[in-house]
N, C-alpha and C positions, 0 to 999 in steps of 0.2 A: 504493499498501501503504500504512494507517494507523501510523503510529510509535506505540510504546508506551513508557511510561518506568517505571525501577522505582523508585517514590517512595521505598520503605525504602532502597535503597542510595543515592540522591543524599542523604537524610535524617542517615544515617550519616557519609556522606562530609563533610557541613556540619557535623556536631556532630565529628567527628574534627579537621577544620582548626581549629574553635574553641579545643578541647581545647590542640592543639598551639601556638598562636596564645598561649593562657594561660600556658603552661608556658615558651614562649620569654618572654615578657615578665614572667614571674614571676622566672624563673633571672637575667635580666637586669639587672632590678632589684636581687634579692639578691645579686648578683657586685658589685653597683655600690657595695654598703655593706660589704665586708667580705669573707674573715673579718679582725677582728683579735683580738689576743691581749694581753691585760694580762700583763708579765712580772714585773713588781715592783710591789706596790699600797702598801707601807710599810716604811720603811728608817730608820735613823740615819745618813745620808749627808754629806757634805761635799766641796768639791772639794780636789785635793793642793794641798802650797803652792806648787809650781811644776808648770810642763808647756810642752812645746815650743807655742810659739803658731802655728806655721806648719801647725799641722793641726789639726784637730778633736780634743778631748779625748778623743772616745769611740774616736778611731783613730791613737792617736800614733805606732804602727809606720808609717803611711801606705799603709795595704793598696790604699786605692783612688787611690792618686796624686794627691792632689788639687790643685788650682790656684785659687788666691784669687780672688774677683771683686770686683774692685775699686768696681763701680759701687755695691754693696751694704755694704760693708764699711766700718768706720768706729771708730778707736779713742776717738773722743769725748776728745780730749787738748787742745782748744782753747778759747778762750774764745768764741767764735761757733759758730753753728752751721753744716754746710756745706749752704747751699742749692742747688748745685749736684745735691747728691743726694737731699736732703730737704724736704718740703713740711712748713712747722712748723705741720700742722694736718690733718684728714682731708680729700681733694679732694673727697669725694662728698658731704660734709655738716659745716656748720660749727656745728651746735647744740652747745654746751656745750664749744667749744675755743676756746683762748686763746693764742695765741702767746706773749703775756708771760709766760707761766707756765711755758714754757721756761727752765731755767738751763744754759747750756753754763757748764763749768768744765774746765781743765786735768786735773781727775782724775775726768773722766765728766761725762755728762749727766743733769741732774736733770729729773723731771715732777712739778710741784706743782699742786695744788688748792687754790681758794678758793669760800667763797662768793659766790655772787650779784654784781653783776646777771649775767642770761642769759635766754635766749630757749626758749621750748617749755615742757616740761615739766623741764626741769633746774633744779636750785636752786644747783647748784654748777659751777664753770668749772673744765674739766679741761685738760690738756694732753697732743698728739700730735706724731708724726710720721710721715710716711708716705716711703715712696722713690718719688723719679721715675721708676725705670725699673722693667719688668715683669720678674719672675723667672716662669722655668717650670726647675723643676726643681735641685736642689743641696742643701749643707747649709749650716744656718744653725744659729749658735750665739751667744749673748748672755752676759755675765756682768752679771748684775742682782741687786740687793737690793732685796727688797720692803718696801714700808711695812704697818705693823701698823694699818691703819684698814681702813674699810667699802670704801673705794673698788674699782672694779672696775680691776684692773692685770695688764697684758697685753702679749704680743709674738704678732702674728697676721699669716697671709696671707690677701689679702681682693681680689676684685673683682666687682663688678655690673654684667652687660653685659644689654642687651637678651635674649641668646638662652642666657646661661646666668650665674648666681652662685653663686659657691663660694667657701669660707672653710675654712682650715687653722690651728688655733690652738695654736702651738708652748707657750705658757704661758698660762693665763688664771686669775689669783686671784678668785674670786668674795667678794662682799662680804657675804653672808648665808648660813649661821650666820657669825658672825664667825672664820674661821679663815684672814685675810689672810696670816697666817706660817707655816700647818700643812699647808695642802692646797692643790696644783697640780694644773690641770685641764688635759688636752690633749682636744681635739674637733675632730673634722672634719663638716664641714656642707655638704651641697648643697640651696640655698635654690630653685633649679630648674633645670633641665637640659634635655637633649633626651630623657632618660627620664623624668623625675617632674615634676610641677608643684606639689608641695606640699615643706615643707621635711622635709627627713629628714636623722639626725645620729647620729654616735658619739660618745659620752663616756665618759670613765672620769677619775679622778683618783689622783694619790699623795699620801700623806701622811707627814709627818716624824713621828718616834719620838722617844722619851726625852726630851721637851720642848724639844726644838730647834723653832724657827721659820724660814722662811725670811726675818723680817726681822732676825735675829739677824746676820746677815751676806750676803757674797755668794754666789750658788750659780752654775753653768752651766746652762743650760737650749738642749738642740740637738735637731736637728729634721733626719733626712733626709729630702728627697723625691727620689723618683726615679721612671720611668715605670711600674715595676710594684712599688714599696712605699713603705710610709709607716714610719717609725721615729722614737720621742721617747724623748730621753736627760734625765738630769739628774744633773748632776758625773760626768759619762763613763760611767754606769751606762744600761744599756736599762730602760726600765720598760712601753715600750707598743711593737707592731708592728702593722702589716695590708698587706693587698692594696692596691695602689692601680690602683681601676679607674674612676673618676669625677673625680678630681683631675688635668687635664690644661689647665687653662686658665692663662695669663700671670697672676699676681698681684702687684699691692701687698705692702710690707713694711710694716707698721704696730708702733709700739711707744707706749706711753703710758696715762694713767691718766685715768678718765671717770667721771662721776657716773651711777649704774645707775638715777635716777629712778623711774620706776613700773615698772621692769625686773624688780629683784628686791627691794629695799628703798631706805627713805630713808636717806641719810647722818647720822651722828652730828655733830649739832653741839658737842657737848662735846669731839669730836675736833680742833677748830680751835685752831691752825693745823695743817692735817693735813701727815702727813710725806710726803714725795717719794718717789717711786721713781727709784733710781739705776742707771744703766747704765755701765760703765763700759768697754764695746765691742761693737759687733756684728762678727762676721765671717761671710760667705758663700763657700765654695767650690764649685768643681767637680770632680768626680770625672771624672780619665781613663782609669780602669781600671771 
């Protein structure tokens, strides 16, 4: 007996499968990058005169039952850098980084910049530290005084592996336009992963009001990273939060200043010597609740 095929049924089935695949992939990618909510875009804020250093500034009642993670926490109160915890450079790249421009003091760690000589497109030498351990989830907090110059000043989590490359910026001060002391960015990047092979990002920024700048004094930058949530804080106040559906890669913790070279703008030679980024401490906690 000769078999017959319902070509229309087969075609309709194939079309349905293609549509279902497209919807699944689209929803997965959409979920991968949000949703994010900007809670506070601008305000006149500053940290309190004192607080309990055992807990994050944003959770002084210790509702999450925080435990300090010593592998990433440093009070920066010694005259030498603790090289058991930190690389005095970026471990994945050395261009533009000069370990001699790190200045440890008993009052904090200073990150300096100087003009050349350097390599590649970099005109100025910057300074960085990177954690020797990899972090997966936690609360990161640092007390930082930003310089008022064109440098790129930041604290971020980052790792580049063959199968995955992600980044979470706790705070990033862009060099152009000249808002080094005014606007602080919080960004989440997926450069590539199992879902996407092109760079995708979520960016926003917080602006200080009333003529106040981040270069006027120290401010506390905090970041909560859990399996389900991302949240950014400045001086204990929530400024942004979002769903974590893509940032599950163990990452190094970085702090430093660097020359944006051809990325955003060239440094201003009139600002030599360039001010330092000053960090009083970095503390990282793990939530027990």
